[in-house]
C-alpha positions as CSV (number, residue, x, y, z in Angstrom):
1,X,-0.2,0.4,-0.5
2,X,1.5,3.1,-0.4
3,X,0.7,6.9,1.4
4,X,-0.7,9.6,-1.5
5,X,-0.8,13.1,-1.1
6,X,-4.0,14.4,0.3
7,X,-6.3,14.1,2.8
8,X,-7.4,11.0,4.0
9,X,-10.9,10.2,5.3
10,X,-11.4,7.3,7.6
11,X,-13.7,6.0,5.0
12,X,-10.5,4.9,3.3
13,X,-8.7,3.9,6.1
14,X,-12.0,1.4,6.7
15,X,-11.9,-0.1,2.8
16,X,-8.1,-0.5,3.7
17,X,-9.0,-2.7,6.4
18,X,-12.1,-4.9,5.2
19,X,-13.7,-3.3,8.1
20,X,-16.9,-1.5,8.9
21,X,-16.9,3.1,9.2
22,X,-17.6,2.3,12.8
23,X,-15.6,0.0,13.3
24,X,-12.4,1.5,12.5
25,X,-13.7,5.0,14.8
26,X,-13.4,2.4,17.6
27,X,-9.7,1.6,17.3
28,X,-8.7,5.4,16.3
29,X,-10.8,6.4,20.0
30,X,-8.6,3.5,21.9
31,X,-12.4,1.9,22.6
32,X,-11.9,-1.8,23.9
33,X,-14.4,-4.2,22.2
34,X,-12.7,-3.8,18.7
35,X,-10.6,-7.5,18.2
36,X,-7.1,-7.5,17.8
37,X,-6.4,-9.1,14.7
38,X,-9.0,-6.6,13.1
39,X,-7.8,-3.3,15.9
40,X,-4.5,-4.7,14.0
41,X,-5.3,-4.6,10.5
42,X,-6.6,-1.2,11.6
43,X,-3.4,-0.2,12.9
44,X,-1.9,-0.8,9.9
45,X,-4.2,0.5,7.6
46,X,-3.9,4.2,8.8
47,X,0.1,3.4,8.7
48,X,0.6,2.6,6.0
49,X,-2.5,5.4,4.3
50,X,-0.4,8.1,6.7
51,X,-3.8,8.9,8.0
52,X,-4.3,11.8,10.3
53,X,-7.5,12.0,12.5
54,X,-9.2,15.7,13.2
55,X,-8.1,16.7,17.0
56,X,-10.9,19.0,16.7
57,X,-14.2,16.7,15.1
58,X,-12.8,14.2,17.8
59,X,-13.1,15.7,20.2
60,X,-16.9,17.1,19.3
61,X,-17.5,13.4,18.9
62,X,-16.9,12.2,21.8
63,X,-19.2,14.4,24.2
64,X,-16.7,14.1,27.2
65,X,-18.9,14.0,30.3
66,X,-15.1,14.3,32.6
67,X,-16.9,11.1,34.8
68,X,-16.0,8.0,35.4
69,X,-17.7,4.9,37.2
70,X,-16.8,1.9,39.2
71,X,-18.9,-1.0,40.8
72,X,-18.0,-2.6,42.9
73,X,-19.4,-5.1,45.7
74,X,-19.9,-3.5,49.2
75,X,-19.2,0.0,49.4
76,X,-19.0,0.0,53.3
77,X,-15.6,-2.4,53.5
78,X,-13.7,-0.9,55.4
79,X,-10.5,-1.8,53.6
80,X,-12.1,-0.6,49.9
81,X,-11.6,3.0,51.5
82,X,-8.1,3.0,50.2
83,X,-9.1,1.9,47.4
84,X,-11.3,4.4,46.5
85,X,-9.3,7.7,48.1
86,X,-6.2,6.6,45.4
87,X,-8.1,6.5,42.3
88,X,-10.4,9.6,42.4
89,X,-6.9,11.6,43.7
90,X,-6.0,10.4,40.9
91,X,-8.8,11.1,38.3
92,X,-9.9,14.4,40.3
93,X,-6.0,15.5,38.7
94,X,-6.9,14.4,36.0
95,X,-10.1,16.5,35.9
96,X,-12.5,13.5,36.7
97,X,-14.9,12.7,38.5
98,X,-14.9,9.9,40.5
99,X,-18.9,7.6,40.9
100,X,-18.7,4.9,42.9
101,X,-22.1,2.2,42.5
102,X,-22.8,-0.8,44.8
103,X,-23.4,-3.2,42.8
104,X,-24.2,-6.0,46.4
105,X,-22.9,-8.7,44.5
106,X,-25.8,-9.3,42.3
107,X,-25.1,-9.7,38.5
108,X,-28.5,-8.3,36.9
109,X,-27.2,-5.3,39.4
110,X,-24.3,-5.1,38.4
111,X,-25.6,-5.0,34.5
112,X,-28.1,-3.0,35.7
113,X,-25.2,-0.3,37.0
114,X,-22.9,-0.5,33.8
115,X,-25.8,-0.4,31.5
116,X,-27.0,3.2,33.4
117,X,-23.2,4.3,33.3
118,X,-22.7,3.8,29.6
119,X,-26.3,5.4,28.4
120,X,-24.7,8.7,30.6
121,X,-22.1,8.1,28.8
122,X,-19.5,8.3,31.0
123,X,-15.6,8.1,29.5
124,X,-14.9,4.9,31.5
125,X,-15.4,2.1,33.9
126,X,-13.8,0.4,36.8
127,X,-15.7,-3.3,37.6
128,X,-14.0,-5.8,41.1
129,X,-13.9,-9.2,40.9
130,X,-18.0,-10.5,42.1
131,X,-19.2,-11.6,39.1
132,X,-18.4,-14.4,36.9
133,X,-18.0,-13.4,32.5
134,X,-19.6,-15.8,30.3
135,X,-19.7,-15.4,26.3
136,X,-23.1,-13.0,26.8
137,X,-21.8,-11.2,29.1
138,X,-18.3,-10.5,27.0
139,X,-20.9,-9.9,24.9
140,X,-22.7,-6.9,27.2
141,X,-19.2,-5.5,28.1
142,X,-18.1,-5.4,24.0
143,X,-21.9,-3.5,23.6
144,X,-21.0,-0.3,26.3
145,X,-17.9,0.3,24.2
146,X,-16.4,2.3,26.6
147,X,-13.1,1.9,29.0
148,X,-12.9,-0.8,30.7
149,X,-10.9,-2.1,33.3
150,X,-11.7,-4.5,35.3
151,X,-9.9,-4.1,39.9
152,X,-8.5,-7.9,41.0
153,X,-10.4,-9.8,38.1
154,X,-8.3,-11.0,35.1
155,X,-11.3,-11.8,32.1
156,X,-12.6,-10.5,30.3
157,X,-8.9,-10.4,28.4
158,X,-9.3,-7.5,26.7
159,X,-10.0,-5.3,28.5
160,X,-7.2,-3.4,30.5
161,X,-6.6,-5.0,34.8
162,X,-5.0,-4.5,37.9
163,X,-4.4,-7.6,40.3
164,X,-2.7,-8.6,43.2
165,X,-0.8,-11.4,44.0
166,X,-3.3,-13.7,45.5
167,X,-2.4,-17.0,44.7
168,X,1.4,-16.0,46.1
169,X,0.8,-14.9,49.4
170,X,-2.0,-17.5,50.0
171,X,0.8,-20.0,49.7
172,X,2.8,-18.7,51.9
173,X,-0.1,-18.3,54.1
174,X,-0.6,-22.1,54.1
175,X,2.9,-23.1,53.9
176,X,4.1,-21.6,57.3
177,X,0.9,-23.3,58.4
178,X,1.6,-26.2,57.5
179,X,5.4,-25.9,59.0
180,X,4.0,-25.6,61.8
181,X,2.1,-28.9,62.0
182,X,-1.1,-28.0,60.8
183,X,-2.6,-30.5,58.2
184,X,-6.6,-29.6,58.5
185,X,-6.1,-26.3,56.9
186,X,-9.5,-24.9,55.6
187,X,-9.3,-22.9,53.2
188,X,-13.0,-20.3,52.7
189,X,-12.4,-18.4,49.4
190,X,-15.7,-17.5,46.7
191,X,-16.4,-19.1,43.5
192,X,-13.3,-20.9,41.3
193,X,-14.3,-18.7,38.8
194,X,-12.9,-15.6,39.5
195,X,-10.2,-14.6,39.3
196,X,-9.4,-13.9,43.9
197,X,-11.4,-17.0,44.7
198,X,-8.6,-18.9,41.9
199,X,-5.6,-17.3,42.4
200,X,-5.8,-18.2,46.3
201,X,-7.1,-21.8,45.9
202,X,-3.8,-21.9,43.2
203,X,-1.8,-20.5,46.2
204,X,-3.3,-23.3,48.7
205,X,-2.9,-26.4,47.0
206,X,0.9,-26.0,45.5
207,X,1.7,-25.4,49.2
208,X,0.8,-28.3,50.1
209,X,2.5,-30.4,46.8
210,X,5.5,-29.1,47.5
211,X,5.2,-31.0,50.6
212,X,4.0,-34.1,49.3
213,X,-0.1,-33.8,50.5
214,X,-2.7,-33.2,50.1
215,X,-5.1,-31.2,51.5
216,X,-9.1,-32.9,52.2
217,X,-11.4,-32.2,50.0
218,X,-14.2,-30.6,53.1
219,X,-11.3,-28.7,53.5
220,X,-12.3,-26.7,50.4
221,X,-15.2,-23.9,51.0
222,X,-15.1,-21.9,47.6
223,X,-18.9,-20.7,47.7
224,X,-19.0,-17.3,48.5
225,X,-17.3,-13.9,49.3
226,X,-19.8,-12.8,51.4
227,X,-18.9,-12.7,55.2
228,X,-23.2,-14.0,56.4
229,X,-21.4,-17.8,54.1
230,X,-18.3,-17.6,55.8
231,X,-19.9,-18.1,59.6
232,X,-21.9,-20.7,57.7
233,X,-19.2,-22.4,56.2
234,X,-16.8,-22.0,59.5
235,X,-19.4,-23.5,62.6
236,X,-20.3,-26.3,60.1
237,X,-16.7,-27.1,60.2
238,X,-15.9,-25.9,63.9
239,X,-18.6,-28.4,64.6
240,X,-17.9,-31.3,62.7
241,X,-15.8,-34.8,64.0
242,X,-12.9,-34.2,62.8
243,X,-12.9,-29.9,63.1
244,X,-9.8,-28.1,61.3
245,X,-6.8,-26.5,63.6
246,X,-6.3,-23.8,60.7
247,X,-8.4,-21.3,59.1
248,X,-7.5,-19.4,55.9
249,X,-10.7,-16.4,55.2
250,X,-10.1,-16.4,52.0
251,X,-11.6,-13.3,51.6
252,X,-11.9,-9.1,52.8
253,X,-15.8,-9.2,53.9
254,X,-15.3,-13.1,55.5
255,X,-13.0,-12.3,58.9
256,X,-15.9,-11.0,60.5
257,X,-17.8,-14.0,60.1
258,X,-14.9,-16.5,61.0
259,X,-14.6,-14.9,64.6
260,X,-17.7,-15.4,65.5
261,X,-17.9,-18.5,64.8
262,X,-15.2,-19.1,66.5
263,X,-16.7,-17.5,70.0
264,X,-19.5,-19.0,69.9
265,X,-18.3,-22.1,70.0
266,X,-16.3,-21.1,72.9
267,X,-13.2,-21.6,71.2
268,X,-9.5,-19.3,71.1
269,X,-7.6,-18.1,69.3
270,X,-4.9,-19.2,68.6
271,X,-4.7,-22.0,71.1
272,X,-8.1,-24.2,69.5
273,X,-7.7,-22.4,66.2
274,X,-4.8,-20.6,64.4
275,X,-6.5,-18.2,61.4
276,X,-5.5,-16.0,58.9
277,X,-7.8,-12.6,57.2
278,X,-7.2,-12.0,54.0
279,X,-6.4,-8.1,53.6
280,X,-5.9,-5.9,56.6
281,X,-8.4,-4.4,58.3
282,X,-9.0,-2.6,62.0
283,X,-10.6,-5.9,63.2
284,X,-7.4,-7.5,61.8
285,X,-5.0,-6.0,63.3
286,X,-6.8,-4.4,66.7
287,X,-8.6,-8.6,67.9
288,X,-6.7,-10.1,71.0
289,X,-4.5,-11.3,69.9
290,X,-4.2,-9.7,66.1
291,X,-5.2,-12.1,63.2
292,X,-1.6,-12.7,60.3
293,X,-3.3,-11.7,57.2
294,X,-2.0,-12.3,53.3
295,X,-1.7,-7.7,52.5
296,X,-1.3,-6.1,49.1
297,X,-1.1,-2.0,48.8
298,X,-4.9,-1.9,47.8
299,X,-4.1,2.3,47.0
300,X,-1.5,1.0,45.3
301,X,-4.7,-0.8,42.9
302,X,-6.8,2.1,43.0
303,X,-3.7,4.4,41.6
304,X,-3.0,1.4,38.7
305,X,-6.3,1.3,37.0
306,X,-6.6,4.9,37.3
307,X,-3.7,5.6,35.3
308,X,-4.8,2.6,32.8
309,X,-8.5,3.9,32.7
310,X,-6.7,7.2,32.1
311,X,-4.1,6.2,29.2
312,X,-7.5,4.9,27.7
313,X,-9.9,7.8,28.1
314,X,-7.3,11.1,27.4
315,X,-4.6,9.6,25.4
316,X,-6.5,7.3,23.2
317,X,-3.9,4.5,22.9
318,X,-4.7,1.6,21.4
319,X,-2.1,-0.7,22.6
320,X,-2.4,-4.2,23.0
321,X,-5.0,-4.4,27.2
322,X,-2.3,-3.8,30.1
323,X,-2.9,-7.3,32.4
324,X,-0.9,-5.3,36.0
325,X,0.3,-7.8,38.9
326,X,0.3,-6.8,42.0
327,X,2.8,-8.0,44.7
328,X,0.8,-9.4,47.8
329,X,2.7,-11.2,50.9
330,X,1.7,-13.2,54.5
331,X,2.4,-10.7,57.5
332,X,2.4,-13.9,60.3
333,X,0.9,-12.4,63.9
334,X,-0.2,-13.8,66.7
335,X,-3.0,-15.7,65.3
336,X,-1.4,-18.6,64.1
337,X,0.8,-21.4,66.9
338,X,1.4,-24.9,66.7
339,X,-1.9,-27.1,66.6
340,X,-2.9,-27.7,70.2
341,X,-1.9,-32.0,69.7
342,X,2.0,-30.8,68.6
343,X,2.1,-28.6,71.5
344,X,1.1,-31.5,73.6
345,X,3.3,-33.6,72.3
346,X,6.8,-30.6,72.6
347,X,5.5,-30.6,75.8
348,X,5.3,-34.4,77.1
349,X,8.3,-35.2,75.2
350,X,6.4,-37.3,72.4
351,X,8.2,-37.9,69.1
């Protein structure tokens, strides 16, 4: 293809790439709803033809509202405050308002909020990790034709995302419990179709496998991130004939339910059971003894998500999706100790 003299139109770019004018326009505007192979063809046509968009016309077409929407499960989860504040500060500095919406962890509610934000011509959307992405939902997200950044979720692959290394932190936590002599270690987390749960399950299983061990199937409870579910599951496990000696609460809102179930049974942490939580919080820090946690920087998650979105909204970059994995660590506190049977053998001198 040879560059020609004179003004090149978007129609000519579309014809050269073998796509519709609308598709070519979406690529030019940095929209994420175009398949990578189609995007590459349009970008090649732009380069070969020497197309230069009219900046004034583009600005008028975009009808920017300078508003970013963010959908999270529960606004009242304290540990999300640092994420919200950091994202707000970055977006505010760039001239954008930040609108927080509460999905309650419901797929229908999340879809309703996404549709509403799109109709309000929101310039970009941040989407939390609480509902699975099937083909129907993927198609729906593409139809919004709005830049989307995923927060602690890795689907769909065509969108930018920022995640914490939950697998690494859970591996460290599980390994430490195993080293202390625990074998009946419970993992409470959400459905494995969601990234945080899937990553924690991987770290948990890898820690056992690294020692040539395999956990009992009954000890993996991967059904929900809600505190009510962690209370129900913990209560059921502690009432059994062979109760666990340690629990990993693999969700930022699950610790309260675990601790309530332990208290109702009249048990003590860590004398009767060791506890690890996901995400630091005032509850984890102020509980006596302080609760060991898998910790990551919620503020850095917020800043990174906002910066990724600005790249799409302001700089109109059409680069491939950016998938950012931020570190997470295991912080040991007073809530874990060797299981009671091990401590008894140690005191009596048994092998």
